[in-house]
C-alpha positions, -999 to +999 in steps of 0.1 A: -044-148+188-075-140+210-101-166+215-128-140+212-146-144+178-174-122+165-194-126+134-193-096+112-216-097+082-201-068+062-170-071+041-136-072+058-101-065+046-066-058+060-061-023+074-097-013+072-115+004+101-151-002+111-175-001+140-193-029+159-230-026+167-241-019+203-247-055+212-212-067+201-196-035+215-212-042+249-201-079+248-165-070+240-160-042+265-184-050+294-186-088+293-151-098+280-134-066+294-113-060+263-095-027+263-081-004+237-054-020+215-063-055+226-070-080+199-100-102+189-111-117+157-139-111+132-152-136+107-177-142+080-181-166+050-151-149+033-126-158+061-114-146+095-094-115+105-075-103+135-086-069+147-078-045+176-099-020+194-090+016+184-114+034+208-149+033+223-173+062+223-211+064+229-211+026+236-198+018+201-164+001+195-143+013+166-118-013+154-090-018+129-083-050+110-046-060+114-043-092+094-061-121+078-060-153+098-080-178+077-091-180+041-126-187+028-136-224+032-150-247+006-174-269+026-199-296+017-234-284+020-253-302+048-289-292+053-314-301+081-351-303+072-370-306+105-403-302+121-405-272+146-406-283+182-409-266+216-385-237+219-362-250+247-356-283+228-354-266+195-328-240+207-306-269+219-311-287+186-302-257+165-271-250+186-257-285+183-266-289+146-247-257+139-217-269+159-218-302+139-217-284+105-252-278+092-252-251+066-289-246+061-320-251+083-353-258+065-383-259+089-412-280+075-448-282+087-458-319+086-493-334+092-484-341+129-463-309+136-475-294+169-454-261+169-462-243+136-441-212+139-405-204+145-389-173+160-365-165+131-347-137+149-340-159+179-330-187+155-305-163+139-290-153+172-285-190+182-267-199+150-244-169+151-234-176+187-229-213+180-208-204+149-187-180+170-181-207+197-174-236+174-147-219+153-166-222+120-167-194+093-200-201+076-231-191+095-260-214+086-289-200+065-324-202+078-353-208+054-389-199+059-413-227+069-428-247+041-451-277+037-436-310+027-448-308-010-432-274-015-400-285+001-396-316-021-405-298-053-382-268-047-350-285-037-324-306-055-305-327-029-294-361-017-320-367+009-315-388+041-349-398+055-348-408+092-375-435+090-383-456+121-401-481+098-371-487+076-349-518+079-319-500+065-292-491+090-264-481+067-258-451+045-245-459+010-218-432+003-217-443-034-252-429-039-242-394-029-238-369-058-224-334-057-257-321-045-262-309-009-269-336+016-302-330+034-312-348+066-349-350+073-362-355+108-399-357+114-423-344+141-428-357+176-458-378+164-437-393+135-445-390+098-479-400+085-480-429+061-489-406+032-459-384+040-436-415+041-447-426+007-442-391-007-407-388+008-397-423-004-407-414-039-382-385-040-354-392-064-321-396-045-336-405-011-320-429+013-342-441+042-322-447+074-332-463+107-308-447+132-320-466+163-343-493+175-355-469+201-379-440+196-357-409+198-367-373+206-363-350+176-333-332+189-316-366+197-324-379+162-309-347+147-276-350+166-273-387+159-280-385+122-256-355+116-229-375+134-235-405+112-234-384+080-202-366+091-186-400+098-196-413+064-185-384+043-153-374+061 
């Protein structure tokens, strides 16, 4: 099996033929130097398939699916609610969170959020590339930015609140339900006291102090996801 994996959003099935877009066609033939009849794999949330190149014309690759490699996965929903940060740090954070299994990103504008917009197209590109690299099938969803009140009122979840002011350093697995687990990491200037109280009043929240040190947002994200993965797996 080839180690070249490409995300393909459309439906896939054995023996079907299809075409890759220009970007994926260029990557496959010019960057990876894959030739006619060589194999690679295509995946989406429904599974993963082996495919081979039939031909290339006008910078577009035509392929044929030869067999199914992996079935659809049933995975636990793991969300990340975060404050947008500077792009270089945010790109790193998104990439690593995808590799670690986050299934949905929810950007939130807090009182002390400095960066108030996200480049959603760039965001999508990063999560797709990270999914291809990390051997996962489900590419994370990306929500539009919301304020804290809208986020709390519109989502049903088990919320893990990374709170520097908390004394709790342990997650209670018994408190988890069958709802998605959502990790919340605040802005660089931390949560305001009003925001803390609003979050702590949310039904199903667990406050967690992940370190005695003040962590950068991207470090806090990676640390908390790792803790949650350890607890639930």
